[in-house]
C-alpha positions as CSV (number, residue, x, y, z in Angstrom):
1,M,103.8,69.3,55.6
2,S,106.0,71.9,54.0
3,V,104.4,74.7,51.9
4,E,107.6,76.7,51.4
5,T,108.3,78.2,48.0
6,R,111.1,76.3,46.3
7,R,111.6,78.1,43.1
8,R,110.1,81.1,41.4
9,V,107.5,80.4,38.8
10,R,106.0,83.0,36.4
11,G,102.5,84.1,37.5
12,G,102.9,83.3,41.2
13,I,102.0,85.2,44.2
14,G,102.9,88.9,44.4
15,E,102.4,89.5,40.7
16,S,99.5,91.3,39.0
17,V,98.5,88.3,36.9
18,L,95.8,88.7,34.3
19,R,92.5,87.1,35.2
20,P,91.6,83.9,33.2
21,D,88.1,85.3,32.8
22,G,89.2,88.9,32.1
23,I,89.4,88.8,28.3
24,P,86.1,86.9,27.9
25,K,84.4,89.5,30.1
26,V,85.8,92.5,28.3
27,C,85.0,91.0,24.9
28,G,81.4,90.0,25.9
29,T,81.9,86.3,25.4
30,F,81.9,85.3,29.1
31,E,78.8,83.1,29.9
32,Y,76.8,84.7,32.7
33,L,73.8,83.1,34.2
34,E,71.5,85.1,32.0
35,D,73.3,83.7,29.0
36,L,72.5,80.0,29.8
37,H,70.3,78.1,27.3
38,A,68.8,74.7,26.9
39,D,66.9,73.3,24.0
40,G,63.2,73.2,24.7
41,M,63.4,75.4,27.7
42,L,60.4,77.2,29.3
43,W,60.5,80.6,30.9
44,A,59.4,81.5,34.4
45,A,57.9,84.7,35.7
46,T,56.8,85.6,39.2
47,R,53.6,87.2,40.6
48,R,54.5,89.4,43.5
49,A,52.7,91.2,46.3
50,D,52.2,95.0,45.9
51,V,51.5,95.6,49.6
52,A,53.7,95.3,52.6
53,R,51.4,93.3,54.7
54,G,48.1,91.5,54.0
55,R,46.1,88.4,54.0
56,I,45.3,86.6,50.7
57,L,41.5,86.0,50.5
58,R,41.5,84.5,47.1
59,L,44.2,83.2,44.7
60,D,43.0,82.2,41.3
61,V,45.4,80.8,38.7
62,D,42.9,79.4,36.3
63,G,43.1,82.4,33.9
64,A,46.9,82.1,33.7
65,L,46.7,78.4,33.1
66,A,44.2,78.8,30.3
67,M,46.5,81.1,28.3
68,P,48.1,79.6,25.2
69,G,51.8,78.7,25.8
70,V,51.4,78.4,29.6
71,Y,52.5,75.0,31.0
72,D,52.3,75.4,34.8
73,V,51.7,77.7,37.7
74,I,53.0,76.9,41.2
75,T,51.8,78.3,44.6
76,F,52.6,77.5,48.2
77,A,50.3,74.5,48.1
78,D,52.5,72.9,45.4
79,I,55.7,72.7,47.4
80,P,56.4,69.0,47.8
81,G,58.8,69.2,50.7
82,R,59.4,71.7,53.5
83,P,57.6,74.8,52.3
84,Y,60.0,77.2,54.1
85,Q,63.6,78.1,53.4
86,G,66.4,80.0,55.1
87,Q,70.1,79.2,55.7
88,I,70.0,79.7,59.5
89,V,66.3,79.6,60.4
90,P,63.9,78.3,57.6
91,D,61.1,80.8,58.2
92,Q,60.7,82.3,54.7
93,P,57.9,80.6,52.7
94,V,59.1,79.3,49.3
95,L,56.0,81.1,48.0
96,C,53.5,83.2,50.1
97,D,51.8,81.0,52.6
98,G,48.6,83.1,52.7
99,E,50.0,86.0,54.7
100,I,52.0,88.7,52.9
101,R,54.8,90.0,55.0
102,H,56.6,92.4,52.7
103,W,56.3,94.3,49.5
104,G,57.5,92.1,46.6
105,E,56.9,88.8,48.3
106,A,56.6,86.0,45.7
107,I,53.0,84.6,45.5
108,A,53.1,82.4,42.4
109,V,55.4,81.4,39.6
110,V,54.4,80.7,35.9
111,A,56.2,78.6,33.3
112,A,55.5,79.4,29.7
113,D,56.9,79.2,26.2
114,D,58.6,82.6,26.2
115,P,59.3,85.4,28.6
116,E,56.5,87.7,27.5
117,T,53.8,85.0,27.8
118,A,55.1,84.1,31.2
119,R,55.0,87.8,32.3
120,L,51.4,88.3,31.0
121,A,50.3,85.0,32.6
122,A,51.8,86.1,36.0
123,E,49.8,89.4,35.7
124,A,46.7,87.4,34.9
125,I,46.7,85.6,38.3
126,L,43.9,87.0,40.4
127,V,44.9,87.9,44.0
128,D,42.4,89.4,46.4
129,I,44.2,90.8,49.4
130,E,42.9,92.1,52.8
131,E,45.5,94.8,53.5
132,L,46.8,94.9,57.1
133,K,48.7,97.6,58.9
134,P,52.5,96.9,58.6
135,I,55.2,97.2,61.2
136,T,57.7,99.6,59.6
137,D,59.4,101.2,62.7
138,V,62.1,99.4,64.5
139,E,61.2,100.8,67.9
140,Q,57.6,99.7,67.4
141,A,58.9,96.2,66.5
142,L,61.1,96.1,69.6
143,E,58.2,97.1,71.8
144,A,56.0,94.4,70.3
145,G,58.7,91.8,71.0
146,E,59.4,91.1,67.3
147,V,63.1,90.3,68.0
148,Y,65.1,87.9,65.9
149,R,68.1,88.2,68.3
150,H,69.3,90.3,71.2
151,F,73.0,90.4,71.6
152,P,74.1,91.9,75.0
153,V,77.6,92.9,75.8
154,R,78.5,93.4,79.5
155,R,82.2,93.9,80.1
156,G,84.0,95.8,82.9
157,D,82.8,97.8,85.9
158,P,79.2,99.0,85.6
159,E,80.1,101.9,87.9
160,A,83.1,103.1,85.9
161,R,82.8,106.7,84.6
162,G,84.9,109.1,82.5
163,E,85.4,112.8,83.1
164,V,84.2,113.8,79.6
165,A,81.1,112.3,77.9
166,V,79.4,112.7,74.6
167,E,76.1,111.1,73.4
168,G,74.6,110.8,70.0
169,F,71.7,109.3,68.0
170,Y,72.6,107.9,64.6
171,E,70.6,106.3,61.8
172,V,71.5,104.6,58.6
173,G,69.2,103.8,55.6
174,T,68.7,100.7,53.7
175,Q,71.3,100.0,51.0
176,D,70.9,97.5,48.1
177,Q,73.8,95.5,46.8
178,A,72.6,96.5,43.3
179,P,74.7,93.9,41.4
180,L,74.6,94.9,37.7
181,G,73.7,91.3,36.8
182,T,70.2,90.6,38.1
183,E,69.2,87.1,39.4
184,A,68.9,84.4,36.7
185,G,68.9,80.6,36.7
186,L,68.4,77.5,34.7
187,A,67.0,74.1,35.9
188,I,67.3,71.0,33.8
189,P,65.5,67.8,34.8
190,D,67.6,64.7,34.4
191,G,64.8,62.4,33.4
192,A,65.2,60.2,36.5
193,G,63.4,62.4,39.0
194,G,66.3,64.6,39.7
195,V,67.4,68.0,38.5
196,D,70.6,70.0,37.7
197,L,70.5,73.6,38.8
198,W,72.5,76.7,37.8
199,G,71.5,79.6,39.9
200,P,72.8,82.8,41.6
201,S,74.7,81.5,44.6
202,Q,77.6,82.4,46.9
203,W,77.5,79.0,48.5
204,T,76.2,76.1,46.5
205,H,76.4,73.5,49.3
206,V,74.1,75.5,51.7
207,D,71.8,76.1,48.7
208,H,71.7,72.4,48.1
209,E,70.9,71.6,51.7
210,Q,67.9,74.0,51.6
211,L,66.7,72.9,48.2
212,V,66.6,69.2,48.8
213,A,64.4,69.8,51.9
214,C,62.0,72.1,50.0
215,L,61.8,69.9,46.9
216,G,61.4,66.7,48.8
217,L,64.4,65.1,47.0
218,T,67.2,62.9,48.3
219,P,70.6,64.8,48.1
220,D,71.8,62.7,45.2
221,R,69.0,63.8,43.0
222,L,70.0,67.5,43.0
223,R,73.2,68.9,41.6
224,V,73.9,72.6,42.1
225,H,76.4,74.0,39.7
226,I,78.6,77.1,39.8
227,S,77.8,79.7,37.2
228,G,79.0,83.2,36.1
229,L,77.7,85.9,38.3
230,G,77.6,89.6,37.6
231,G,78.4,90.7,41.2
232,A,77.0,89.5,44.6
233,F,78.1,91.6,47.6
234,G,75.9,89.4,49.8
235,S,72.8,89.4,47.7
236,R,73.3,85.8,46.5
237,E,73.7,84.3,50.0
238,D,70.0,83.5,50.2
239,L,67.7,81.6,47.8
240,T,65.6,83.7,45.4
241,L,64.4,81.9,42.3
242,Q,66.3,78.6,42.7
243,T,63.5,76.6,44.3
244,H,60.9,77.9,41.9
245,I,62.6,77.0,38.7
246,A,63.8,73.6,40.0
247,L,60.3,72.7,41.0
248,L,58.8,73.9,37.7
249,A,61.5,71.8,35.8
250,L,60.6,68.7,37.8
251,R,56.8,69.2,37.2
252,T,57.0,70.1,33.5
253,R,59.9,67.8,32.7
254,R,61.3,70.6,30.7
255,P,64.3,72.9,31.3
256,V,63.1,76.1,32.9
257,K,64.9,79.5,32.9
258,Q,64.2,82.7,34.7
259,H,65.8,86.1,34.5
260,Y,64.7,88.8,36.9
261,D,64.2,92.4,35.8
262,R,65.5,95.1,38.1
263,T,62.3,95.5,40.1
264,D,62.1,91.7,40.6
265,S,65.7,91.8,41.8
266,F,65.1,94.6,44.3
267,A,62.1,92.7,45.6
268,A,63.8,89.3,45.8
269,H,67.2,89.6,47.4
270,V,68.2,90.8,50.9
271,K,69.4,94.4,51.7
272,R,71.8,96.0,54.1
273,H,70.1,96.5,57.5
274,A,68.8,99.9,58.2
275,A,69.6,100.8,61.8
276,R,68.9,103.2,64.6
277,M,71.6,103.6,67.3
278,W,72.3,105.5,70.5
279,Y,75.8,105.9,71.8
280,R,77.6,107.3,74.8
281,H,81.3,107.6,75.0
282,E,83.2,108.6,78.2
283,A,86.9,109.3,78.5
284,D,89.4,110.8,81.0
285,R,90.9,114.2,80.4
286,D,93.8,112.7,78.5
287,G,91.5,111.0,76.0
288,N,91.7,107.5,77.2
289,L,88.4,105.7,76.6
290,V,86.8,104.7,79.9
291,R,83.3,103.6,79.0
292,V,81.2,103.0,76.0
293,E,77.4,102.4,76.0
294,A,75.3,101.7,73.0
295,R,71.8,100.6,72.0
296,M,71.5,99.4,68.4
297,I,68.4,98.3,66.6
298,L,68.7,96.8,63.1
299,D,65.8,96.3,60.8
300,G,65.8,92.6,59.8
301,G,62.7,92.8,57.6
302,A,60.2,90.1,57.2
303,Y,62.4,87.0,57.6
304,Q,65.5,86.2,59.5
305,M,68.0,85.3,56.7
306,T,71.5,86.0,58.2
307,S,70.3,88.7,60.6
308,Q,71.4,86.7,63.7
309,A,75.0,86.7,62.5
310,V,74.9,90.4,61.3
311,I,73.7,91.7,64.7
312,A,76.6,89.7,66.4
313,N,79.0,91.6,64.2
314,A,77.4,94.9,64.9
315,A,77.6,94.3,68.6
316,T,81.1,92.9,68.8
317,F,82.5,95.8,66.7
318,A,80.4,98.5,68.4
319,V,83.4,100.3,69.8
320,G,85.6,99.9,66.6
321,P,89.3,99.2,66.7
322,Y,89.9,100.9,70.1
323,R,90.7,99.8,73.6
324,C,88.0,100.4,76.2
325,P,87.8,98.6,79.6
326,N,84.1,99.0,80.2
327,T,81.6,98.4,77.5
328,F,77.9,97.9,77.7
329,V,75.9,97.2,74.5
330,D,72.4,96.1,73.8
331,A,72.1,95.1,70.1
332,Y,68.8,94.0,68.6
333,V,67.7,92.9,65.2
334,V,63.9,93.0,64.8
335,R,61.2,91.8,62.4
336,T,59.3,94.4,60.4
337,N,57.3,94.3,57.2
338,H,60.1,95.6,55.1
339,P,61.8,93.3,52.6
340,P,64.3,91.0,54.4
341,A,67.7,92.3,55.2
342,G,70.8,90.1,55.3
343,A,74.4,90.0,54.1
344,M,76.0,93.0,52.5
345,R,79.6,93.9,52.2
346,G,80.8,94.6,55.7
347,F,78.1,92.5,57.4
348,G,77.0,94.7,60.4
349,T,80.4,96.4,60.9
350,N,79.3,99.3,58.6
351,Q,76.4,100.4,60.8
352,A,78.5,100.2,64.0
353,C,81.5,102.0,62.3
354,F,79.4,105.0,61.3
355,A,78.1,105.6,64.8
356,A,81.3,104.8,66.6
357,E,83.5,106.9,64.4
358,S,81.0,109.8,64.6
359,Q,81.3,109.5,68.3
360,M,85.1,109.6,68.2
361,D,84.9,112.9,66.4
362,R,82.4,114.3,68.9
363,L,84.6,113.1,71.8
364,A,87.7,114.7,70.3
365,A,85.9,118.0,70.0
366,A,84.7,117.8,73.6
367,L,88.3,117.1,74.7
368,G,89.8,119.7,72.5
369,M,92.0,117.0,70.9
370,D,92.9,116.3,67.3
371,P,90.6,113.5,66.1
372,L,93.6,111.4,64.9
373,D,95.5,111.8,68.2
374,L,92.4,110.5,70.0
375,R,92.3,107.5,67.8
376,L,96.0,106.8,68.1
377,R,95.8,107.0,71.9
378,N,93.2,104.3,72.0
379,A,94.3,102.2,69.0
380,L,93.9,98.5,69.4
381,A,97.0,96.4,69.0
382,P,98.1,92.7,69.4
383,G,97.9,91.7,73.1
384,D,94.9,94.0,73.7
385,P,91.4,92.6,74.4
386,L,88.6,93.5,72.0
387,A,86.6,96.2,73.8
388,T,83.3,94.2,73.6
389,T,84.1,90.5,73.8
390,G,87.3,90.5,75.7
391,Q,89.0,88.4,73.0
392,V,92.7,89.0,73.1
393,I,94.2,90.1,69.7
394,T,96.8,87.4,68.8
395,E,97.2,88.1,65.0
396,P,99.0,91.2,63.6
397,L,96.7,94.3,63.8
398,P,98.5,97.5,62.7
399,T,95.8,100.0,63.8
400,A,98.1,102.8,64.6
401,E,100.1,102.3,61.5
402,V,97.1,102.5,59.2
403,I,96.1,105.8,60.9
404,R,99.6,107.3,60.6
405,S,100.0,106.1,57.0
406,V,96.8,107.6,55.7
407,A,97.4,110.9,57.5
408,A,100.9,111.1,55.9
409,L,99.6,111.1,52.4
410,P,99.6,114.6,50.8
411,L,96.3,116.4,50.5
412,P,95.1,117.6,47.1
413,D,96.7,120.9,46.2
414,D,93.9,122.3,44.1
415,E,91.1,124.5,45.5
416,P,87.4,124.3,45.2
417,G,86.3,125.8,41.9
418,D,89.6,125.4,40.1
419,D,87.8,123.3,37.4
420,P,84.1,124.2,36.8
421,L,83.5,120.6,35.5
422,R,84.4,119.3,39.0
423,L,82.2,121.6,41.0
424,P,79.4,120.1,43.1
425,G,76.5,120.1,40.6
426,G,78.9,120.5,37.6
427,T,78.6,123.5,35.4
428,G,74.9,124.2,36.0
429,L,73.5,127.2,37.7
430,T,74.9,126.3,41.1
431,T,76.5,128.3,43.9
432,P,79.5,130.4,42.7
433,P,82.8,128.7,43.0
434,D,84.0,131.0,45.8
435,R,81.1,129.8,48.0
436,V,82.0,126.2,47.7
437,V,83.6,124.9,50.9
438,R,86.1,122.0,51.4
439,G,86.2,119.5,54.2
440,V,88.5,116.7,55.3
441,G,87.4,113.7,57.4
442,Y,88.9,110.6,58.8
443,A,87.5,107.2,60.0
444,V,89.0,103.9,61.0
445,G,87.3,100.5,60.6
446,I,87.8,96.9,61.8
447,K,86.3,93.8,60.3
448,N,86.4,90.1,61.3
449,L,87.7,87.6,58.8
450,A,85.9,84.3,58.1
451,F,83.0,82.8,60.0
452,S,82.6,83.3,63.8
453,E,80.8,82.2,66.9
454,G,82.0,78.6,66.9
455,F,80.8,77.9,63.3
456,D,82.5,74.8,61.8
457,D,84.1,76.8,59.0
458,Y,86.1,74.9,56.5
459,A,87.0,74.7,52.8
460,E,87.8,71.7,50.7
461,A,90.0,71.7,47.6
462,R,91.6,69.0,45.4
463,V,94.8,69.5,43.4
464,T,95.4,67.1,40.6
465,L,98.5,66.8,38.4
466,T,97.8,66.2,34.8
467,A,99.9,65.5,31.7
468,D,99.6,69.2,30.9
469,G,100.0,70.8,34.3
470,A,97.7,71.0,37.3
471,E,94.0,71.4,38.1
472,I,92.4,72.9,41.1
473,H,89.0,71.5,41.9
474,T,86.8,73.6,44.2
475,A,83.3,74.7,45.0
476,A,84.5,78.2,46.0
477,I,82.4,80.6,43.9
478,E,83.9,83.4,41.8
479,V,81.6,86.4,42.1
480,G,83.8,88.8,40.2
481,Q,86.3,89.3,43.0
482,G,89.2,87.6,41.2
483,M,89.4,84.6,43.6
484,V,90.0,82.3,40.6
485,T,93.2,84.2,39.8
486,V,94.5,84.0,43.4
487,L,93.9,80.3,43.6
488,I,95.9,79.8,40.5
489,Q,98.8,82.0,41.8
490,I,98.9,80.0,45.1
491,A,99.1,76.7,43.3
492,R,101.7,77.9,40.8
493,T,103.9,79.2,43.6
494,V,103.7,75.9,45.7
495,L,103.9,73.5,42.7
496,G,106.4,75.4,40.6
497,I,104.0,74.7,37.6
498,E,102.7,77.6,35.5
499,N,100.0,75.7,33.7
500,V,97.3,75.7,36.3
501,T,93.5,75.8,35.7
502,V,90.5,75.9,38.1
503,V,87.6,73.4,37.7
504,F,84.5,74.5,39.5
505,D,82.8,71.3,40.6
506,D,79.1,70.9,41.4
507,T,77.8,69.7,44.7
508,S,78.0,66.0,43.8
509,R,81.7,66.1,43.0
510,I,83.4,68.0,45.9
511,G,82.6,69.1,49.4
512,S,81.9,72.6,50.5
513,A,84.3,75.5,50.2
514,G,82.0,77.6,52.3
515,S,80.5,80.9,51.2
516,S,82.2,83.5,49.0
517,S,81.6,86.0,51.7
518,A,82.9,87.1,55.1
519,S,86.3,88.1,53.5
520,R,87.2,84.4,53.8
521,Q,87.9,82.7,50.5
522,T,91.5,83.9,50.0
523,Q,92.3,82.5,53.4
524,M,90.0,79.5,53.4
525,A,89.9,78.2,49.8
526,G,93.4,79.6,49.3
527,G,94.6,77.8,52.4
528,A,93.1,74.5,51.2
529,V,94.6,74.9,47.8
530,Q,98.0,75.8,49.3
531,R,98.0,72.6,51.3
532,A,96.6,70.4,48.6
533,A,99.2,71.7,46.2
534,A,102.0,71.0,48.6
535,A,100.7,67.4,49.1
536,A,100.5,66.9,45.4
537,R,104.0,68.2,44.9
538,E,105.5,66.0,47.6
539,A,103.6,63.0,46.1
540,A,105.1,63.6,42.7
541,L,108.6,64.0,44.0
542,R,108.3,60.9,46.1
543,L,106.9,58.8,43.1
544,A,109.7,60.0,40.7
545,G,112.5,60.2,43.2
546,G,113.2,63.8,42.4
547,D,114.0,67.1,44.1
548,E,112.2,69.6,41.9
549,L,109.0,70.0,39.9
550,D,108.0,72.3,37.1
551,D,105.9,72.3,33.9
552,D,108.2,69.7,32.3
553,G,108.0,67.3,35.1
554,V,110.2,66.0,38.0
555,W,113.9,66.8,38.2
556,R,116.8,65.4,40.2
557,D,120.1,67.1,40.4
558,G,119.2,69.3,37.4
559,R,118.2,66.3,35.2
560,L,114.6,65.6,34.1
561,V,113.7,62.1,35.4
562,M,110.0,62.0,34.7
563,T,107.7,64.2,32.6
564,L,104.2,65.2,33.7
565,A,102.8,62.9,31.1
566,E,104.7,60.0,32.4
567,L,103.6,60.9,35.9
568,A,100.0,60.9,34.8
569,E,100.5,57.5,33.2
570,R,101.8,56.0,36.5
571,G,98.4,56.9,38.1
572,P,96.6,60.1,39.1
573,I,98.3,62.3,41.6
574,S,95.3,64.0,43.2
575,E,95.4,65.4,46.8
576,W,92.4,66.5,48.7
577,V,92.4,68.8,51.7
578,R,89.8,70.1,54.1
579,F,91.2,73.3,55.7
580,R,89.8,74.9,58.9
581,H,90.7,78.2,60.4
582,P,91.6,78.7,64.1
583,E,88.8,77.7,66.4
584,T,86.2,80.2,67.6
585,E,83.5,79.9,70.3
586,E,80.0,81.0,71.0
587,P,79.6,84.0,73.2
588,D,78.5,83.6,76.9
589,E,75.5,85.4,78.3
590,H,77.5,88.6,78.5
591,G,78.8,88.5,74.9
592,Q,82.2,87.4,76.0
593,G,84.6,84.9,74.3
594,R,86.9,84.1,71.4
595,L,84.2,84.8,68.8
596,H,86.4,85.6,65.8
597,A,89.2,83.9,63.9
598,D,91.0,87.0,62.7
599,F,90.7,90.7,62.2
600,S,91.8,93.4,59.7
601,V,91.9,97.2,60.0
602,A,91.8,100.2,57.6
603,A,91.8,103.9,57.9
604,H,90.2,106.3,55.4
605,R,90.6,110.0,54.7
606,A,88.0,111.8,52.5
607,V,88.2,115.2,51.0
608,V,84.9,116.8,49.8
609,D,83.7,120.0,48.2
610,V,80.2,121.1,49.3
611,D,77.8,123.6,47.9
612,P,76.1,124.7,51.2
613,E,73.3,126.6,49.5
614,L,72.0,123.6,47.4
615,G,73.4,120.8,49.6
616,L,75.4,119.3,46.8
617,V,78.6,117.2,47.5
618,R,81.5,116.3,45.3
619,V,84.0,113.8,46.8
620,V,87.4,115.2,45.7
621,R,89.6,112.4,46.9
622,I,89.7,109.3,49.1
623,D,92.8,107.8,50.6
624,I,93.1,104.5,52.4
625,A,95.7,102.6,54.4
626,Q,94.7,99.0,54.9
627,D,96.1,96.0,56.7
628,V,96.3,93.2,54.1
629,G,98.6,90.6,55.6
630,R,100.4,89.8,52.3
631,V,99.7,91.1,48.8
632,L,99.0,88.2,46.5
633,N,97.9,90.1,43.4
634,P,98.5,93.9,43.6
635,V,96.2,95.0,40.8
636,Q,93.3,92.9,42.0
637,L,93.7,94.0,45.5
638,R,93.6,97.6,44.5
639,G,90.6,97.0,42.4
640,Q,88.8,95.5,45.4
641,I,89.7,98.6,47.4
642,E,88.4,101.0,44.8
643,G,85.2,99.0,44.3
644,G,84.6,98.9,48.1
645,I,85.2,102.6,48.4
646,A,82.6,103.2,45.6
647,Q,79.9,101.3,47.6
648,G,80.7,103.0,50.9
649,M,80.8,106.4,49.3
650,G,77.4,105.6,47.6
651,W,75.9,104.8,51.0
652,A,77.3,108.0,52.4
653,I,75.7,110.4,49.9
654,M,73.2,108.8,47.6
655,E,72.2,105.2,47.9
656,E,69.0,104.4,49.8
657,L,66.0,102.2,49.2
658,V,63.1,104.5,50.1
659,F,60.0,103.1,51.8
660,R,56.6,104.8,51.8
661,D,54.6,105.0,55.0
662,D,52.7,101.8,54.0
663,G,56.0,99.8,53.8
664,T,56.1,99.6,50.0
665,V,59.3,100.5,48.1
666,A,59.2,103.8,46.2
667,N,62.3,103.4,44.1
668,P,62.8,99.8,42.9
669,T,64.7,100.7,39.7
670,F,67.9,102.4,38.7
671,T,65.9,105.4,37.5
672,D,65.4,106.4,41.2
673,Y,67.8,104.3,43.2
674,L,71.0,106.3,42.7
675,L,74.4,104.6,42.3
676,P,77.9,106.2,42.0
677,T,79.2,106.1,38.4
678,I,82.7,106.6,37.1
679,L,81.9,110.3,37.0
680,D,81.4,110.3,40.8
681,M,84.5,108.4,41.7
682,P,87.4,110.4,43.0
683,P,91.1,109.6,42.7
684,V,92.0,107.0,45.3
685,E,95.4,106.5,46.9
686,A,96.0,103.2,48.8
687,V,98.8,102.3,51.2
688,L,99.0,98.5,51.7
689,I,100.3,97.5,55.1
690,E,101.9,94.0,54.9
691,E,102.2,92.3,58.3
692,P,101.7,88.6,57.4
693,G,99.2,86.6,59.4
694,T,99.7,83.1,60.7
695,W,97.1,81.0,58.9
696,G,96.2,82.6,55.5
697,P,98.2,81.5,52.5
698,F,101.7,83.1,52.6
699,G,100.4,85.4,55.4
700,A,97.5,86.9,53.3
701,K,94.4,88.3,54.9
702,G,90.9,88.6,53.4
703,M,90.4,92.3,52.5
704,A,87.5,92.9,50.2
705,E,84.8,94.1,52.7
706,L,86.9,96.4,54.8
707,P,87.3,99.2,52.1
708,T,83.5,99.7,52.4
709,V,83.3,99.9,56.1
710,S,85.0,103.1,57.2
711,V,84.8,105.2,54.0
712,T,81.2,106.1,54.8
713,P,81.9,107.8,58.1
714,A,85.0,109.4,56.6
715,V,83.0,111.0,53.8
716,V,80.3,112.2,56.3
717,A,83.0,113.5,58.7
718,A,84.4,115.6,55.7
719,I,81.0,117.0,55.0
720,R,80.6,117.9,58.7
721,D,84.1,119.6,58.6
722,A,83.0,121.6,55.5
723,T,79.6,122.7,56.8
724,G,79.6,122.5,60.6
725,K,76.4,120.4,60.5
726,A,75.9,117.5,62.9
727,L,74.8,115.0,60.1
728,S,73.9,112.0,62.1
729,R,72.2,110.0,59.3
730,V,73.3,108.4,56.1
731,P,72.9,108.8,53.3
732,V,73.4,112.6,53.7
733,R,70.7,114.3,51.7
734,P,70.9,117.8,50.3
735,E,68.2,119.1,52.8
736,D,70.4,117.8,55.7
737,I,73.1,120.1,54.6
738,V,70.9,123.1,53.8
739,F,68.6,122.9,56.8
740,G,70.3,120.5,59.2
């Protein structure tokens, strides 16, 4: 089937097309989940645990049920089907099963006339708890055998040694995705024993699979719909409130809505895995990597969620985008009594990148080499095997080019203190401008694209020609990343039709498009749309006997032979495609194999000003060069780069969920969980490297996670350059700079 572009259409690929949801979002008329409403709906509220580990001795809901306006209260005993959920391993109780395993665990859920009554009723539930000592240390969890997955890597000669060696211990804290829109949802019973659900999701079909099991329904009795989300970044991959409101709707026979406050949100969704890592790099005198050893322990929290896949990513990218013939890694993800960890932008590569890039800087210093020269000497390229799995790189991978491109960008020409408003700490009583020091740091990251380890990864799409244009039918979820725009651009380019709309179908109307995660939807949903559009175009030309298609209809030899309306009258032209990426495989016992479908690389340079006396940091500038395959929408791509940089920069210097010694969370609100704002964001210069891949639409690669991966170590490297401090932990705290 041909998918070549036959004529130029306005708003096709390569243009910075306006988003169809852009104006409604700017004007405040876009309907997010929290805006949903149904006549006669009840409101839900959750009673949560305030300890990290304990045993419930008594749970009394009678007081809540007796309150005026309260319709129902559900607990673990009320789950009609499988009482545990989880997209890989169903080990998380839908509601606490009697043993509290983390702070914030949901114990009971109330349905009432209004949000305030529901909240008061949830507080009125009596819970007597025998508090138990939590496991909060990953080494303790490993020693106790609380291991979700051990991923070993054994590649090369165990006896091989380099002439120069460096070792380091590294630690990263827990980061929250912190989407501005908290979790919300609406469940509406259909009156026939089924229910329609609108909830926070990145993958409606995997939610549907879990929900029918927990609710005890047949698949046809549940329809999961796609709704407007205010960000995701991995936090919507796992179920939170969906099962609760669907069950309450079925029991009360009334629509039920819930909208989490910020503390509920912090408690309910997964986090980025905190990690503790030891590394040893060995090289010859010329700087060629000879051997890398690593021991990585990630904190998976109380339930498995997607931790098994995250640790595989951390292990397989433990060396970064570099050649190394001998690699030995032991990567573990362990169970603790912290809230569950799971997917977050970068998915395990961030933790590995911070440690590996810190090691490359240490090794360069030990060799007396320029850090960029060391990276260029070892840069991974097509034809090379991945250092850990041995998988040969077959797709374009311009590692050396992204390094050279970011290094070639001019550095800022101002000096620390030129503008008092831009000093670390602002214009307050801080260190005098002449004491502020500037540093520059580099880091390089690599990220896999789409699902790995032999997963049957596919996306379905249907393209239908109508009297007015074309419709794309998909279950791919728009989480704010602009996928809806890219799908339209792909269809326009293939069809030659400008009037294209996207219809987001529920789980009863179309098959899965997979998750809006893993940097996959541009390639996967986009690939399905490209092929479905090509099939629809060919069907139209064949039916009308033409040689060209546009918004007017089918043309032959420059003459219109059939309008779109006439085509539609002849019968629907609707083409369905299920698209799969190149096959991957599960690792062998040594972590070897073709685990990943594709890769992308990026290099960051960070410039920082540091107040060494108070430990304050201002990020002056961040530059990036990134491998993107083919640019489909320039402004959206750059927006994703800037947003990713903000998250990675936040993790470097401010974002951390803080746990007390007893395992409870100390800062579950935006009052104390610090996020970068527009005032913290520096200027960003991006160089886009276009080397088209072989299976994404028009050569495009997924790119939205990678900007987050290597910016964190670049910022920390710049702080090290300014201060001379070792700085082996993120986020970097002021006391680390002052006393480290």
